[in-house]
C-alpha positions, 0 to 999 in steps of 0.5 A: 500500500502506498501513501501519497505525500503532499507538501500540505501535510507533515509526518511525525517519525519516531524510532526505537530499538526494542528487546523483543521480536519484530512480530511481538512489537507489532502485536503490542499495538493489537492486544488490549493488555499490552496497550494498557501496560505500555501505552496506558490505554484505558479502553480498546477495541481492536480487530487484528485483521485487514479491514478490522477496527482499531480504536483506543481511548485514554480516560484521565490521562496524564497530569491534566487528566484529559480524555483522548481517543483514536479510531481507524481501520486496519488496512495492512497487518503483517509480522513487520507492519501495521497500517491504520487508515483512515485514523481520526483523533479526538482531543479534548477541546479541539476539533476532530483531526483526520483523516490521518494514517498511522504506520508501524514498521519493524526490522529485526536486529540481533537482539530484538527489533527496531520499531518506527512509527510514521504518523502521516497527514498532519496539516497546518493551522493553529489546531493542527500545529498544536497536535503535531507538536503534541504528537512529536513529544508524545511518540518519543515519550510513549516509545520510551515507555514501550522500551522500558516495558519490553525489557 
């Protein structure tokens, strides 16, 4: 599946090395208990198959105790790739954001894998700029937590 690029949109890209197999790393985005453990997701509804629903929500998240949710459709799923599109993000006090695409790719290494998150489709404007900056910080923090969890 290819993704059209546009000068009007931006991609957030973050990579982390993990001490787990590539397939297991992809699985952590699909299993309710894993999503709760490393990503602190409150609720999830995931149908781990192409065409399946991928929806996650956080209740009372972080210092500000905010509620967030993301919902999309799994377009591609394999041992080394998960592609969700379209994806809609619901952030408190902001408009709905979308359509976005979330692409998770892994590559095996001698001691585990390298996992890269590509979060595509961020536009420009006050709300979009706020979201882009929040997601840049968020993915670094979240993948750091994933690395600790996967030890």
